Structure formats: structure tokens, C-alpha cells
C-alpha positions in Angstrom: -72.0 -151.1 -236.8 -70.7 -148.6 -239.4 -73.3 -149.9 -241.8 -76.0 -148.1 -239.8 -74.3 -144.7 -239.7 -76.8 -143.4 -242.2 -79.3 -143.4 -239.3 -77.4 -140.7 -237.6 -77.9 -138.3 -240.5 -81.6 -139.0 -240.3 -82.0 -138.9 -236.5 -79.5 -136.2 -235.6 -81.6 -133.2 -237.0 -84.7 -134.6 -235.3 -83.4 -135.7 -231.8 -80.3 -133.6 -231.2 -82.4 -130.4 -230.6 -84.1 -132.2 -227.7 -80.7 -132.5 -226.0 -80.1 -128.8 -226.1 -83.6 -127.6 -225.5 -82.9 -126.9 -221.8 -79.2 -126.2 -221.3 -77.5 -125.1 -218.0 -74.1 -123.5 -218.2 -73.4 -124.7 -214.7 -74.3 -128.3 -215.6 -73.3 -129.3 -219.1 -75.1 -132.7 -218.7 -78.5 -131.1 -217.9 -79.6 -130.7 -221.5 -78.8 -134.3 -222.4 -80.5 -135.6 -219.2 -83.6 -133.6 -220.0 -83.4 -134.7 -223.6 -83.4 -138.4 -222.6 -86.3 -137.7 -220.3 -88.3 -136.3 -223.3 -87.3 -139.2 -225.6 -88.2 -141.8 -222.9 -91.5 -140.1 -222.3 -92.4 -140.1 -226.0 -91.4 -143.7 -226.4 -93.4 -144.7 -223.3 -96.4 -142.9 -224.7 -96.3 -144.7 -228.1 -95.8 -148.1 -226.5 -98.8 -147.5 -224.2 -100.8 -146.2 -227.1 -99.9 -149.3 -229.2 -101.1 -151.4 -226.3 -104.4 -149.5 -226.1 -105.1 -149.7 -229.8 -103.8 -153.2 -230.6 -104.9 -155.2 -227.6 -108.6 -155.8 -226.9 -108.6 -154.7 -223.3 -112.0 -156.2 -222.4 -110.9 -159.6 -223.8 -107.6 -159.3 -221.9 -109.4 -158.6 -218.7 -111.8 -161.6 -219.3 -108.9 -163.9 -220.1 -107.0 -162.8 -217.0 -110.1 -163.5 -214.9 -110.5 -167.0 -216.4 -106.8 -167.8 -215.8 -107.0 -166.6 -212.2 -110.1 -168.8 -211.6 -108.3 -171.8 -213.1 -105.2 -171.2 -210.9 -107.4 -170.9 -207.8 -109.3 -174.1 -208.7 -106.0 -175.9 -209.3 -104.6 -174.8 -205.9 -107.8 -175.8 -204.1 -107.8 -179.3 -205.8 -104.1 -179.8 -204.9 -104.7 -178.8 -201.2 -107.8 -181.1 -201.0 -106.0 -184.1 -202.5 -109.4 -185.1 -204.0 -108.7 -187.3 -207.2 -112.0 -186.3 -208.8 -111.2 -182.6 -208.3 -107.7 -183.1 -209.7 -109.1 -184.9 -212.7 -111.6 -182.1 -213.4 -108.8 -179.5 -213.2 -106.6 -181.5 -215.5 -109.4 -181.8 -218.1 -109.5 -178.0 -218.2 -105.7 -177.7 -218.7 -106.0 -177.6 -222.5 -108.3 -174.6 -222.2 -105.9 -173.0 -219.8 -103.0 -173.4 -222.3 -105.1 -171.9 -225.0 -105.8 -168.9 -222.8 -102.1 -168.5 -222.0 -101.3 -168.6 -225.8 -104.0 -166.0 -226.5 -102.5 -163.7 -223.9 -99.0 -164.1 -225.2 -100.1 -163.4 -228.8 -101.9 -160.3 -227.6 -98.9 -159.0 -225.8 -96.7 -159.5 -228.9 -98.8 -157.3 -231.1 -97.6 -153.9 -229.7 -94.1 -155.3 -229.4 -94.0 -156.2 -233.1 -95.1 -152.6 -234.1 -92.7 -150.7 -231.7 -89.6 -153.0 -231.6 -87.7 -151.7 -234.7 -88.3 -148.0 -234.1 -87.2 -148.3 -230.5 -84.1 -150.3 -231.4 -83.1 -147.6 -234.0 -83.5 -144.8 -231.3 -81.5 -146.9 -228.8 -78.8 -147.3 -231.4 -78.7 -143.5 -231.9 -78.7 -142.8 -228.1 -75.9 -145.3 -227.4 -73.7 -143.7 -230.1 -74.5 -140.0 -229.2 -71.6 -138.5 -227.3 -73.9 -136.0 -225.5 -75.9 -138.9 -224.1 -73.6 -141.8 -223.5 -71.2 -139.8 -221.3 -73.7 -138.3 -218.8 -74.9 -139.7 -215.5 -77.7 -138.7 -213.1 -77.1 -138.2 -209.4 -79.7 -140.0 -207.3 -80.4 -139.5 -203.6 -78.6 -142.3 -201.7 -82.0 -143.6 -200.5 -83.3 -143.8 -204.0 -80.1 -145.4 -205.2 -80.7 -148.3 -202.9 -84.6 -148.4 -203.2 -84.3 -148.7 -207.0 -81.8 -151.6 -206.5 -79.3 -149.7 -208.7 -76.2 -151.5 -207.2 -77.7 -154.9 -208.1 -78.5 -153.8 -211.7 -75.1 -152.3 -212.1 -73.5 -155.6 -210.9 -75.8 -157.5 -213.3 -74.9 -155.2 -216.2 -71.2 -155.8 -215.5 -71.7 -159.4 -216.8 -72.9 -158.1 -220.2 -70.8 -154.9 -220.4 -67.6 -155.7 -218.5 -65.9 -152.6 -219.9 -68.8 -150.2 -219.3 -68.4 -146.6 -218.2 -67.7 -146.1 -214.5 -69.9 -143.5 -212.9 -69.6 -141.9 -209.4 -71.3 -143.3 -206.4 -75.1 -143.1 -206.3 -75.4 -142.3 -210.0 -77.0 -144.0 -213.0 -76.0 -143.9 -216.6 -78.2 -142.7 -219.5 -79.7 -146.2 -219.9 -80.6 -146.4 -216.2 -82.1 -142.9 -216.4 -84.0 -143.9 -219.6 -85.4 -147.1 -217.8 -86.4 -145.2 -214.7 -88.2 -142.4 -216.7 -89.8 -144.9 -219.1 -91.2 -147.1 -216.2 -92.6 -144.1 -214.3 -94.2 -142.5 -217.4 -95.6 -145.8 -218.6 -97.5 -146.1 -215.4 -98.8 -142.6 -215.7 -99.9 -143.1 -219.4 -101.4 -146.5 -218.6 -103.5 -145.0 -215.8 -104.5 -142.1 -218.1 -105.5 -144.5 -221.0 -107.2 -147.0 -218.7 -104.8 -149.9 -219.1 -104.4 -152.4 -216.3 -100.7 -152.9 -215.6 -97.4 -151.1 -216.2 -94.6 -151.8 -218.7 -91.5 -150.5 -220.6 
């Protein structure tokens, strides 16, 4: 992707200082690990903020409530085996589909705004030698609780020649996902949003 190398000249002066903000002579990877933590936190904040500003939270809550009611009604009708109840539920199916479409369109709004900037930053991180060579040591318990072996096995299908890291460790991408998920939950709670996200 040599055609996008110009992005490095723009992003290097902005993001590289984050990778050296906290350096530890005993651990050369620490600065990059902390830098990715900051980048993931900033991105998680902007995604959460986009959700807060672009999605009508009251309407979302109302739609989720209506969908839940419909699903409960459907299950009740199926269990009862009453043809009249089933017919009544089927008549509401078109409204249910409209609600599903509305929810999907609402969830796309923040993604449309944040997708390109995030892809650009990911491209920069994947090509940055300070980032793409580090790994984070996890406690063995955490390594299994977060299902890291499963995700590493899954990633091997997409990146069969990926970097090999020592046991109970995650690469920069795993670290980014872990931080992003945790910080998204914190920001969503702080901004009054219902559920978590990347």
C-alpha cells in the first residue's frame, strides 16, 4: 500500500510522540504499549461521543422496548399454539421489520462518521515498527478468561504468517481491542449510553 505512504508523513509527527511519552529503559516496549493505550482510549471516546450525538438515545430505548415486547409476544403465541394469537403476531411482523431497519440505520450513523479516520489510524499503527513488534504479557488467568488462545487460533486463518508472540501474550491489535472495549464501557457509562462497543 505504497500509495498511502503520505499518511505517515502526516500522522508520524502527531502520533509518534505518544509512543515515547512514557519510556522505560528496562522495557523498550513500554512506551509503545502506553501509546497504543492512549490511542485506543481516544478512539473509544470519539466513537462513544459519535454515538451520543448522532443517535437519538430516547428513541433507541423506545424501539428496543417495542422490539422486546414483540419478541415476548411471539414466544408466548408460539408456546400457546393458538392460531389467532399467531395470526395477530404475524400481522405485526411488518412493523417489527420497520423497527429493526430503524435500529440498523441508527447504528450506522456513528460508523459512517468514524470509519475512515479509524481505518487511517489502524493503517498507521500496523506499519509503525514501534507498535507492530511489541506484545503485552497477560496473567495466565486473564489470558484464558479473555479467550485469547481462541482469538489467536481464529486470527491464524486470516493472517497465517502473523507474528509469533510468547505464551500468555497479546499483540498490539489484541491490546488495542482490550483497551478499546474496556474504555468504551467506561465512556458509555459516563455519557449515559446503554450498551458497550468498539
